[in-house]
C-alpha positions as CSV (number, residue, x, y, z in Angstrom):
1,M,-1.6,-27.8,-1.9
2,E,1.5,-30.4,-3.1
3,R,4.1,-28.8,-5.6
4,H,6.6,-30.2,-7.6
5,F,10.1,-28.5,-8.7
6,T,13.0,-30.2,-10.7
7,A,16.5,-29.6,-9.1
8,V,19.2,-29.7,-11.4
9,I,22.9,-31.5,-9.2
10,I,26.0,-31.3,-10.6
11,K,29.1,-32.9,-8.9
12,S,31.9,-30.8,-7.8
13,G,35.2,-31.5,-6.8
14,D,33.8,-33.5,-3.0
15,W,30.8,-31.9,-3.4
16,Y,27.5,-31.2,-4.8
17,A,25.8,-28.0,-5.9
18,G,22.3,-27.3,-7.0
19,T,19.7,-25.2,-8.1
20,V,16.2,-25.5,-9.1
21,K,15.1,-25.0,-13.0
22,E,12.1,-22.9,-11.9
23,L,12.7,-20.6,-9.5
24,S,15.6,-18.4,-10.6
25,G,18.0,-17.7,-7.3
26,V,17.6,-20.9,-5.6
27,H,20.6,-22.4,-5.3
28,S,22.7,-24.9,-2.8
29,Q,25.2,-27.5,-2.2
30,G,26.6,-31.0,0.3
31,K,28.3,-33.7,0.4
32,T,26.2,-35.9,-1.1
33,I,22.8,-35.8,-3.4
34,E,20.0,-36.5,-0.3
35,E,21.8,-33.2,0.9
36,V,21.6,-31.1,-1.6
37,K,18.1,-32.4,-2.2
38,E,17.2,-31.1,1.6
39,N,19.1,-28.1,1.4
40,L,17.0,-27.3,-2.1
41,K,13.8,-28.2,-0.7
42,E,14.2,-25.4,2.9
43,A,15.4,-22.9,0.3
44,I,12.6,-23.1,-1.7
45,E,10.5,-22.3,1.4
46,M,12.5,-20.0,2.0
47,V,11.9,-18.5,-1.0
48,I,8.4,-18.8,-0.7
49,E,8.0,-17.7,2.8
50,S,10.2,-14.3,1.7
51,N,8.4,-13.2,-1.3
52,I,4.9,-13.6,0.9
53,R,5.9,-11.1,4.0
54,H,7.4,-9.0,0.6
55,F,3.5,-9.0,-0.9
56,R,1.8,-8.6,2.5
57,E,4.3,-5.3,3.4
58,L,3.2,-4.3,0.4
59,A,-0.8,-4.7,0.7
60,Q,-0.3,-2.3,3.5
61,H,1.0,0.3,2.0
62,H,-0.7,-0.4,-1.7
63,D,-3.9,-1.3,-3.4
64,Y,-3.3,-4.2,-5.7
65,I,-4.7,-7.5,-7.2
66,E,-3.9,-10.6,-6.8
67,E,-4.8,-13.6,-9.1
68,D,-3.8,-17.1,-10.5
69,I,-2.2,-18.1,-13.6
70,V,-3.1,-21.3,-14.7
71,L,-0.6,-22.7,-17.0
72,A,-1.5,-26.4,-19.4
73,L,2.2,-27.3,-20.0
């Protein structure tokens, strides 16, 4: 499944700092815009993998339901 996210990148001195508009807590930096974008991709993957692990562990101790939520924006 392909997902699209919005990178917000600003120049800060000699570096670029970036965040992902749709995901709280995903930030990175780099010497170039391309480096920031690659770092953000890695950070997104890490956050999603961490969340999946968290809920797998939760499922071992609790009954819960997972449901798809679809938004038309």
